[in-house]
C-alpha positions in Angstrom: 116.5 77.8 89.0 117.7 78.3 92.5 115.7 76.6 95.2 116.1 76.7 99.0 117.1 80.3 99.4 113.6 81.6 99.9 111.0 79.0 101.1 108.0 81.2 100.7 109.0 82.1 97.1 109.5 78.4 96.5 106.0 77.6 97.6 104.3 80.5 95.9 102.1 79.7 92.8 101.5 82.2 90.0 98.0 81.3 88.9 98.6 83.1 85.6 101.5 80.9 84.7 100.2 77.4 85.6 102.2 75.6 82.9 105.5 77.0 84.3 104.5 76.3 87.9 103.6 72.7 87.0 106.8 72.3 85.1 108.8 73.7 88.1 107.1 71.5 90.9 109.0 68.2 90.2 112.4 69.9 90.3 111.4 71.8 93.4 110.2 68.6 95.1 113.5 66.7 94.0 115.5 69.5 95.6 113.9 69.3 99.0 113.9 65.5 99.0 117.7 65.5 98.2 118.6 68.1 100.8 116.3 66.4 103.3 118.0 63.1 102.8 121.4 64.8 103.2 120.2 66.4 106.6 119.0 63.0 107.8 122.3 61.5 106.9 124.3 64.2 108.9 121.9 63.7 111.8 122.3 59.8 111.8 126.1 60.2 111.5 126.4 62.6 114.4 124.0 60.6 116.5 126.3 57.5 116.0 129.4 59.6 116.7 127.8 60.8 119.9 126.8 57.2 120.9 130.4 56.1 120.4 131.9 59.0 122.3 129.5 58.4 125.2 130.8 54.8 125.3 134.4 55.8 125.2 134.0 58.4 127.9 132.0 55.9 130.1 134.8 53.2 129.7 137.4 55.8 130.6 135.4 56.8 133.8 135.1 53.2 134.8 138.8 52.4 134.3 140.2 55.6 135.8 137.4 57.2 138.0 137.9 60.9 139.2 139.1 61.2 142.7 136.5 61.5 145.5 133.7 60.2 143.4 132.2 56.9 143.9 131.4 55.3 140.5 127.7 54.3 140.2 125.4 54.4 137.3 124.0 57.6 138.4 127.4 59.3 138.9 128.4 58.2 135.4 125.3 59.5 133.9 125.9 62.8 135.7 129.5 63.0 134.6 128.4 62.3 131.0 125.7 64.9 131.2 128.2 67.6 132.4 130.9 66.8 129.9 131.4 69.8 127.5 132.2 67.7 124.5 129.0 65.7 124.9 127.0 68.9 125.5 128.4 70.4 122.3 127.6 67.3 120.3 124.0 67.2 121.7 123.5 70.9 120.8 124.7 70.1 117.2 122.4 67.0 117.1 119.4 69.2 118.1 120.3 71.7 115.4 120.5 68.9 112.7 117.1 67.5 114.0 115.5 70.9 113.4 117.0 71.0 109.9 115.6 67.4 109.3 112.2 68.5 110.5 112.2 71.6 108.5 112.9 69.5 105.3 110.1 67.1 106.3 107.7 70.2 106.7 108.8 71.5 103.3 107.9 68.2 101.6 104.5 68.3 103.4 104.1 71.8 102.1 105.1 70.7 98.6 102.3 68.1 98.7 99.9 70.9 99.5 101.4 72.8 96.7 100.8 70.1 94.2 97.2 69.6 95.4 96.7 73.4 94.8 98.2 73.3 91.3 95.8 70.4 90.6 92.9 72.6 91.9 94.0 75.7 89.9 94.4 73.5 86.8 90.9 72.3 87.1 89.6 75.7 87.6 91.5 77.0 84.5 90.2 74.1 82.4 86.6 74.9 83.5 87.1 78.7 82.4 86.9 79.9 85.9 89.4 82.6 85.3 87.9 83.8 82.1 85.7 86.9 81.5 82.3 86.7 83.1 79.7 85.1 80.9 75.9 84.9 81.2 75.3 88.5 81.5 72.9 90.1 79.0 74.8 92.3 76.8 73.3 95.7 76.3 72.7 96.6 72.7 72.4 100.0 71.2 68.6 100.2 71.3 68.5 99.5 75.1 71.0 102.3 75.7 69.1 104.5 73.5 65.9 103.7 75.4 67.5 104.3 78.8 69.0 107.6 77.7 65.6 108.6 76.3 64.0 107.9 79.7 66.5 109.9 81.5 66.1 112.9 79.2 62.2 112.7 79.9 62.9 112.7 83.7 65.2 115.6 83.4 62.4 117.6 81.4 59.8 116.7 83.9 62.0 118.1 86.7 62.8 121.3 84.9 59.0 122.0 84.4 
């Protein structure tokens, strides 16, 4: 099975195929755990890379300050904030954070899916989805009596 292409399809439950849905669930959960961990790893690596690059640029600014700029903590912070390389890395970091949060949300949704599978299985075991029961079945004599009464009513109307 291919997971991850259509999130809504992954989360959907076919209540008429509960056995297959229950079999599919662990694989689905594992898929989102693995890819969530990969996303967290990418995020952590880029955050570390950004931290190192910020340090390198700050050292360079302190060793060779730009002309006409007095080097203070606030000026270094401003120069780092306006650095195009840092801005690009921060945007990438935000995109990876969104990806991590998406996988965390998917795992939360899968917990709800598991709970719903448990509920649907319980309903199935209690014959909730079976044909209605408890209704009095109409036998031939009841139907014949009802038809006879209708015929009498029609005759009375005609007269």
